[in-house]
GULUMZA-46046 format. One record per residue (C-alpha): residue in one letter; residue number from 0; x, z, y. Coordinates in pm, whole numbers, plus 32768, in hexadecimal, padded with zeros to 4 digits. Each point is the difference from the previous one (the first is absolute). Example, Ala and Ser with C-alpha at 12.3 -4.5 7.8 and 13.67 -1.06 7.14 Angstrom:
<sites>
{"A"; 0; {84CE; 830C; 7E3E}};
{"S"; 1; {8089; 7FBE; 8158}};
</sites>
This chain:
<sites>
{"X"; 0; {50FA; A431; EAB4}};
{"X"; 1; {80F9; 80BE; 7F29}};
{"X"; 2; {802D; 8178; 7FE2}};
{"X"; 3; {8153; 80A8; 8023}};
{"X"; 4; {8059; 8161; 7F92}};
{"X"; 5; {80FF; 80E6; 80A2}};
{"X"; 6; {805F; 813B; 7F3F}};
{"X"; 7; {8079; 812C; 80C6}};
{"X"; 8; {7F99; 8151; 7F76}};
{"X"; 9; {80BA; 80D8; 80FD}};
{"X"; 10; {8091; 80DF; 8077}};
{"X"; 11; {7F85; 8010; 8169}};
{"X"; 12; {8151; 7FA2; 8096}};
{"X"; 13; {802F; 7EE3; 7F09}};
{"X"; 14; {7EA4; 7F7A; 8046}};
{"X"; 15; {803E; 800B; 8177}};
{"X"; 16; {8143; 7F3D; 7FCC}};
{"X"; 17; {7F46; 7EF9; 7F37}};
{"X"; 18; {7F12; 7FAC; 811E}};
{"X"; 19; {80E2; 7EF2; 808D}};
{"X"; 20; {8015; 7F5F; 7EAA}};
{"X"; 21; {7E85; 8010; 7FDD}};
{"X"; 22; {7FD8; 7F4B; 814E}};
{"X"; 23; {8103; 7EFA; 7F9E}};
{"X"; 24; {7F4C; 7FBE; 7EB8}};
{"X"; 25; {7EB5; 7FDC; 80B8}};
{"X"; 26; {809B; 7F0F; 80FB}};
{"X"; 27; {8096; 7F30; 7EE7}};
{"X"; 28; {7EBA; 7FED; 7F3D}};
{"X"; 29; {7F05; 7FDC; 811C}};
{"X"; 30; {7EFC; 7F5C; 7F25}};
{"X"; 31; {8014; 8108; 7EF1}};
{"X"; 32; {7F64; 8156; 7FE1}};
{"X"; 33; {8100; 8118; 7FF4}};
{"X"; 34; {7FBD; 813B; 7F35}};
{"X"; 35; {80CC; 8140; 7FE7}};
{"X"; 36; {8014; 80D7; 7EC7}};
{"X"; 37; {805D; 815F; 806D}};
{"X"; 38; {7FC8; 8174; 7FC1}};
{"X"; 39; {7ECA; 80B7; 8078}};
{"X"; 40; {80A5; 80C6; 811F}};
{"X"; 41; {8046; 7EBB; 80BA}};
{"X"; 42; {7EBC; 7F42; 7FCC}};
{"X"; 43; {7F50; 806D; 8140}};
{"X"; 44; {812E; 7FA8; 80D6}};
{"X"; 45; {8040; 7EB0; 7F60}};
{"X"; 46; {7E91; 7FA1; 800B}};
{"X"; 47; {802C; 7FEA; 817B}};
{"X"; 48; {812C; 7F15; 7FE1}};
{"X"; 49; {7FA0; 7EA8; 808B}};
{"X"; 50; {80F2; 7F48; 7F19}};
{"X"; 51; {7F42; 8066; 7EC7}};
{"X"; 52; {7EB4; 7F81; 7F7D}};
{"X"; 53; {7FD4; 811D; 7F0D}};
{"X"; 54; {809F; 813D; 7F77}};
{"X"; 55; {7FF7; 8057; 7E8E}};
{"X"; 56; {803F; 815D; 7F76}};
{"X"; 57; {80F1; 8042; 7EE5}};
{"X"; 58; {7FD5; 8162; 7F7B}};
{"X"; 59; {8151; 7FDD; 7F51}};
{"X"; 60; {7F92; 80B9; 7EC9}};
{"X"; 61; {80FB; 8021; 7EE1}};
{"X"; 62; {8049; 7EB8; 7F56}};
{"X"; 63; {7F8F; 8089; 7EB2}};
{"X"; 64; {7E9F; 8014; 8091}};
{"X"; 65; {7F92; 7EB9; 7F65}};
{"X"; 66; {7E9D; 801E; 8086}};
{"X"; 67; {807D; 800F; 8165}};
{"X"; 68; {80EA; 7ED9; 7FCB}};
{"X"; 69; {7EE5; 7F30; 7F74}};
{"X"; 70; {7F23; 8050; 812D}};
{"X"; 71; {811D; 7FB8; 80F3}};
{"X"; 72; {804D; 7EB4; 7F59}};
{"X"; 73; {7E90; 7FA4; 800A}};
{"X"; 74; {7FF1; 804D; 8175}};
{"X"; 75; {813A; 7F38; 804E}};
{"X"; 76; {7FA6; 7ED9; 7F23}};
{"X"; 77; {7EB7; 7FBE; 80B1}};
{"X"; 78; {80BE; 7FAA; 8141}};
{"X"; 79; {80C5; 7EEE; 7F50}};
{"X"; 80; {8134; 803E; 80D8}};
{"X"; 81; {80E0; 7ED1; 8030}};
{"X"; 82; {812C; 80D0; 8071}};
{"X"; 83; {806C; 816A; 7FDE}};
{"X"; 84; {80FB; 8099; 80F3}};
{"X"; 85; {808A; 813C; 7F61}};
{"X"; 86; {8088; 80C9; 8124}};
{"X"; 87; {800A; 813F; 7F30}};
{"X"; 88; {80F9; 7F7C; 7F00}};
{"X"; 89; {7FD4; 8125; 7F15}};
{"X"; 90; {7FF6; 8026; 7E87}};
{"X"; 91; {7E85; 8016; 801E}};
{"X"; 92; {7FDE; 7EB4; 80B5}};
{"X"; 93; {80F4; 7F60; 7F0D}};
{"X"; 94; {7F12; 8075; 7EEF}};
{"X"; 95; {7ED9; 7F6B; 80BF}};
{"X"; 96; {80B2; 7EB2; 8013}};
{"X"; 97; {802F; 7FF8; 7E89}};
{"X"; 98; {7EAD; 807E; 7F90}};
{"X"; 99; {7F03; 7FE0; 811B}};
{"X"; 100; {8068; 7EDC; 80DC}};
{"X"; 101; {80DB; 7F2A; 7F22}};
{"X"; 102; {7F63; 7EB3; 8062}};
{"X"; 103; {803B; 8023; 8177}};
{"X"; 104; {811D; 7F7B; 80D8}};
{"X"; 105; {80C8; 813E; 8033}};
{"X"; 106; {80EC; 806E; 8116}};
{"X"; 107; {80D6; 8135; 7FC8}};
{"X"; 108; {8164; 8080; 8004}};
{"X"; 109; {8033; 7F64; 7EAA}};
{"X"; 110; {7F98; 7EA7; 807C}};
{"X"; 111; {80E4; 802C; 812E}};
{"X"; 112; {8146; 8058; 7F4F}};
{"X"; 113; {8109; 7EF6; 7FE1}};
{"X"; 114; {807A; 7FAF; 7EA2}};
{"X"; 115; {80DE; 811B; 7F8B}};
{"X"; 116; {7F9F; 80E3; 8122}};
{"X"; 117; {7FBC; 816A; 7FA6}};
{"X"; 118; {7EB8; 80A2; 8075}};
{"X"; 119; {80A8; 8154; 802F}};
{"X"; 120; {80FE; 7F64; 80EE}};
{"X"; 121; {7EF1; 7F38; 80B4}};
{"X"; 122; {7F36; 8140; 8037}};
{"X"; 123; {811F; 8094; 80CA}};
{"X"; 124; {7FC2; 7F06; 8119}};
{"X"; 125; {7F1B; 8061; 8123}};
{"X"; 126; {7E94; 7FF7; 7F96}};
{"X"; 127; {7F8D; 7F0B; 810D}};
{"X"; 128; {8123; 7F19; 7FB1}};
{"X"; 129; {7F97; 7FFE; 7E92}};
{"X"; 130; {7E94; 7FC5; 805A}};
{"X"; 131; {805B; 7EE3; 80E9}};
{"X"; 132; {80D3; 7F55; 7EF6}};
{"X"; 133; {7EE7; 8026; 7F03}};
{"X"; 134; {7F05; 7F5A; 80E7}};
{"X"; 135; {80EC; 7EE6; 8062}};
{"X"; 136; {8047; 7FB7; 7E91}};
{"X"; 137; {7E86; 7FE5; 7FD6}};
{"X"; 138; {7FD9; 7F07; 811D}};
{"X"; 139; {7F7A; 80F4; 8103}};
{"X"; 140; {8075; 7FE1; 8168}};
{"X"; 141; {8075; 8158; 8073}};
{"X"; 142; {7FB9; 802F; 8171}};
{"X"; 143; {7F69; 815C; 7FFD}};
{"X"; 144; {80B6; 80BA; 7EED}};
{"X"; 145; {80F6; 809B; 80F6}};
{"X"; 146; {7F08; 8008; 811F}};
{"X"; 147; {7EE1; 80CB; 7F76}};
{"X"; 148; {7EC6; 801A; 80D6}};
{"X"; 149; {7F2B; 8136; 7FBF}};
{"X"; 150; {7F21; 7FE0; 8131}};
{"X"; 151; {7EDE; 7F9E; 7F1D}};
{"X"; 152; {7FFF; 8166; 7F7B}};
{"X"; 153; {7FC8; 80AA; 8151}};
{"X"; 154; {7EBE; 80C3; 8036}};
{"X"; 155; {7F74; 80D1; 811C}};
{"X"; 156; {808B; 8163; 7FF9}};
{"X"; 157; {7FE7; 8066; 816F}};
{"X"; 158; {7EF6; 8106; 7FC3}};
{"X"; 159; {80C3; 808B; 7EDA}};
{"X"; 160; {8140; 8016; 80CD}};
{"X"; 161; {7F54; 80B2; 8122}};
{"X"; 162; {7FB2; 8121; 7F18}};
{"X"; 163; {8173; 8031; 7FB8}};
{"X"; 164; {80C2; 7F9C; 8136}};
{"X"; 165; {7FE8; 7F74; 8160}};
{"X"; 166; {8176; 7FB4; 8014}};
{"X"; 167; {80FC; 7F18; 7F65}};
{"X"; 168; {8053; 8075; 7EA4}};
{"X"; 169; {8110; 800E; 7EFA}};
{"X"; 170; {7F90; 7FD6; 7E98}};
{"X"; 171; {80A7; 80C1; 7EE9}};
{"X"; 172; {7FE6; 7FA0; 7E90}};
{"X"; 173; {80B1; 811A; 7F45}};
{"X"; 174; {7F64; 7FB6; 7EAE}};
{"X"; 175; {8058; 7F20; 7EDC}};
{"X"; 176; {7F83; 7FB2; 7EA5}};
{"X"; 177; {8013; 8125; 7F10}};
{"X"; 178; {80A4; 7F0E; 7F0F}};
{"X"; 179; {8128; 7FDC; 80F0}};
{"X"; 180; {8057; 8158; 8090}};
{"X"; 181; {815F; 7F81; 804C}};
{"X"; 182; {7F68; 7F36; 811E}};
{"X"; 183; {7F92; 8138; 80BA}};
{"X"; 184; {80D1; 8080; 8124}};
{"X"; 185; {7FD5; 817E; 800A}};
{"X"; 186; {8034; 803E; 8176}};
{"X"; 187; {7ED2; 7F66; 80AC}};
{"X"; 188; {7F87; 8154; 807E}};
{"X"; 189; {814C; 8035; 80B1}};
{"X"; 190; {7FF1; 7EA0; 808C}};
{"X"; 191; {7EA9; 8045; 8092}};
{"X"; 192; {808B; 8135; 80B0}};
{"X"; 193; {8119; 7F2C; 8091}};
{"X"; 194; {7F10; 7EF6; 807B}};
{"X"; 195; {7F2B; 810A; 80AD}};
{"X"; 196; {8137; 809E; 809E}};
{"X"; 197; {807E; 7EAD; 8076}};
{"X"; 198; {7EC2; 7F62; 8086}};
{"X"; 199; {7F29; 8131; 8051}};
{"X"; 200; {7E9F; 7F7A; 803C}};
{"X"; 201; {8058; 7E93; 8025}};
{"X"; 202; {7F92; 7FA4; 7E9F}};
{"X"; 203; {7F06; 8081; 7F07}};
{"X"; 204; {807F; 8015; 7E9C}};
{"X"; 205; {7F0D; 7F81; 7EFB}};
{"X"; 206; {7FF0; 7FF9; 7E86}};
{"X"; 207; {7F12; 7F1D; 7F41}};
{"X"; 208; {7FFE; 8089; 7E9C}};
{"X"; 209; {7F99; 7F30; 7ED9}};
{"X"; 210; {7F35; 806E; 7ED2}};
{"X"; 211; {8094; 8140; 7F72}};
{"X"; 212; {80CF; 8048; 813A}};
{"X"; 213; {7F04; 80B3; 80DD}};
{"X"; 214; {8057; 8165; 7F97}};
{"X"; 215; {8176; 7FCB; 8029}};
{"X"; 216; {7FC9; 7F5E; 8154}};
{"X"; 217; {7F70; 814B; 807D}};
{"X"; 218; {815B; 809C; 7FE2}};
{"X"; 219; {808A; 7F20; 8114}};
{"X"; 220; {7FE4; 804C; 8174}};
{"X"; 221; {7F49; 7EBC; 8049}};
{"X"; 222; {7EA7; 7F75; 803F}};
{"X"; 223; {7F67; 7F8D; 7EB5}};
{"X"; 224; {7F44; 7EB7; 801F}};
{"X"; 225; {7ED7; 7FED; 7F15}};
{"X"; 226; {7EAD; 7F59; 800A}};
{"X"; 227; {7EC9; 80B4; 807C}};
{"X"; 228; {7FB9; 8061; 7E98}};
{"X"; 229; {815E; 809B; 7FE5}};
{"X"; 230; {807C; 7EEF; 7F1A}};
{"X"; 231; {8140; 7F31; 8017}};
{"X"; 232; {7FEF; 7EC9; 80D8}};
{"X"; 233; {7FB7; 7EBD; 7F4E}};
{"X"; 234; {811B; 7F03; 7FFE}};
{"X"; 235; {7F76; 7F32; 8121}};
{"X"; 236; {7FEC; 813B; 80D5}};
{"X"; 237; {815E; 8066; 7F96}};
{"X"; 238; {8093; 7EAD; 805F}};
{"X"; 239; {7F54; 8012; 8153}};
{"X"; 240; {807C; 8164; 8039}};
{"X"; 241; {8165; 7F96; 7FB7}};
{"X"; 242; {7FDF; 7ED2; 80E5}};
{"X"; 243; {7F96; 80E0; 8123}};
{"X"; 244; {811C; 80F9; 7FD1}};
{"X"; 245; {8132; 802B; 80DC}};
{"X"; 246; {80E8; 8054; 7EDF}};
{"X"; 247; {7FF6; 803E; 7E88}};
{"X"; 248; {80E4; 80D1; 7F23}};
{"X"; 249; {7FC3; 7FD4; 7E8E}};
{"X"; 250; {8086; 8023; 7EA5}};
{"X"; 251; {8014; 7EBE; 7F37}};
{"X"; 252; {7E88; 7FDA; 7FD3}};
{"X"; 253; {7EEB; 7F05; 803D}};
{"X"; 254; {7FCB; 8066; 816E}};
{"X"; 255; {816F; 7FB7; 8045}};
{"X"; 256; {7FD0; 7E9A; 7F89}};
{"X"; 257; {7ECB; 7FE0; 80D9}};
{"X"; 258; {80C5; 8076; 812F}};
{"X"; 259; {811B; 7F11; 7FB0}};
{"X"; 260; {7F22; 7ECE; 7FE9}};
{"X"; 261; {7F49; 8060; 813D}};
{"X"; 262; {815D; 800F; 809E}};
{"X"; 263; {7FB3; 8156; 808F}};
{"X"; 264; {8110; 80EE; 806F}};
{"X"; 265; {805C; 80EC; 7EE9}};
{"X"; 266; {80EB; 8088; 7EF8}};
{"X"; 267; {7FF1; 8001; 7E86}};
{"X"; 268; {80D9; 80EF; 7F37}};
{"X"; 269; {80A8; 7F8B; 7EC0}};
{"X"; 270; {80B6; 80B9; 7EEE}};
{"X"; 271; {80B6; 7F4E; 7EE9}};
{"X"; 272; {7EC0; 7F97; 7F4A}};
{"X"; 273; {801B; 7EA6; 80A0}};
{"X"; 274; {8081; 7F58; 813C}};
{"X"; 275; {7F58; 7F90; 813F}};
{"X"; 276; {808D; 7EA3; 7FCA}};
{"X"; 277; {7F6E; 7FE0; 7EA3}};
{"X"; 278; {7E9F; 805A; 8073}};
{"X"; 279; {8018; 7F24; 813A}};
{"X"; 280; {7F89; 8116; 80E7}};
{"X"; 281; {80E6; 7FFA; 8130}};
{"X"; 282; {7F82; 7F47; 8132}};
{"X"; 283; {8073; 7FEF; 816E}};
{"X"; 284; {7F3A; 8139; 805C}};
{"X"; 285; {7FF8; 80A9; 7EAE}};
{"X"; 286; {8144; 8097; 7F7D}};
{"X"; 287; {806C; 80A8; 7EC0}};
{"X"; 288; {80E2; 812A; 7FCC}};
{"X"; 289; {809C; 7FF3; 7EA6}};
{"X"; 290; {80BA; 811B; 7F54}};
{"X"; 291; {805C; 804E; 7E98}};
{"X"; 292; {7F39; 8143; 8002}};
{"X"; 293; {7EDD; 8040; 80F0}};
{"X"; 294; {804A; 8174; 7FEB}};
{"X"; 295; {813F; 7FBD; 80C3}};
{"X"; 296; {7F58; 7F3D; 8119}};
{"X"; 297; {7FFC; 80E5; 8131}};
{"X"; 298; {7EED; 8026; 8100}};
{"X"; 299; {80FE; 7FC1; 8114}};
{"X"; 300; {804E; 7EA9; 7F6E}};
{"X"; 301; {7E91; 7FA2; 7FF5}};
{"X"; 302; {7FA3; 8087; 815A}};
{"X"; 303; {8127; 7F44; 8096}};
{"X"; 304; {7F6F; 7EBA; 7F79}};
{"X"; 305; {7EA7; 805D; 8082}};
{"X"; 306; {808A; 8045; 815C}};
{"X"; 307; {80C8; 7EBD; 8005}};
{"X"; 308; {7EC3; 7F3B; 7FB9}};
{"X"; 309; {7F13; 80BB; 80E7}};
{"X"; 310; {80DA; 8047; 812E}};
</sites>
């Protein structure tokens, strides 16, 4: 029995999008063991994924840290991987191919490009389209890549929910990475007021803050969903919370990708940092509003979309 490695370090949205590819790889190599190399925030979630036989942690320390690279190479070498599927396609994983996993059959953007094709141009195509082409070029049948199933991640949250609401609820994700402040729409507080005015007591409005977002979440007129120990939900709980929601409004963040691939009703708000098409996020029930500058996107525009979906 051979071992196969998939590399996907993150982010959360990107890892969620890769789940169809992970299932397709597993289905194509049924007699092999499939391992994922990822970052520590995603280990607990991906350990529950039924298409993986193991999850390996990459601390992603600086590449000049030769002692870490030696230990990482030692860990990877002992598995004697027959194939490596690089779904991250970063400068780091390109480095790994050259120095840590040079003897393995490798699948990446570089192995997918046609002769003379430019990687920068290829990267402008929708992410799932690129991933599908990569897998097909590597002999993998792609049946799930555009039909991602996250039901394996669901956990019991009924008791948790009862502490926050006994009604249908709308989830708000007004945060974004501090590295990308241009992704943050500044009018979520006004949107919440509009939702309350429009629907009165029909829906509860919930926020599920991530690490580092709890204090800011207290400034919104919503119910804050935390664990009994007042900590952010784990990723399995978050996925389940989104799946049970009536509607989601989000910046371009990981929870938006979860909502999309659960095909839940919702909206994601885009500035000019990227496009909804490029990140493969729009689905029949999940729409995107795209503008050049999120500061110009009005609350009236957003609430109109919410009403069209919910009414």
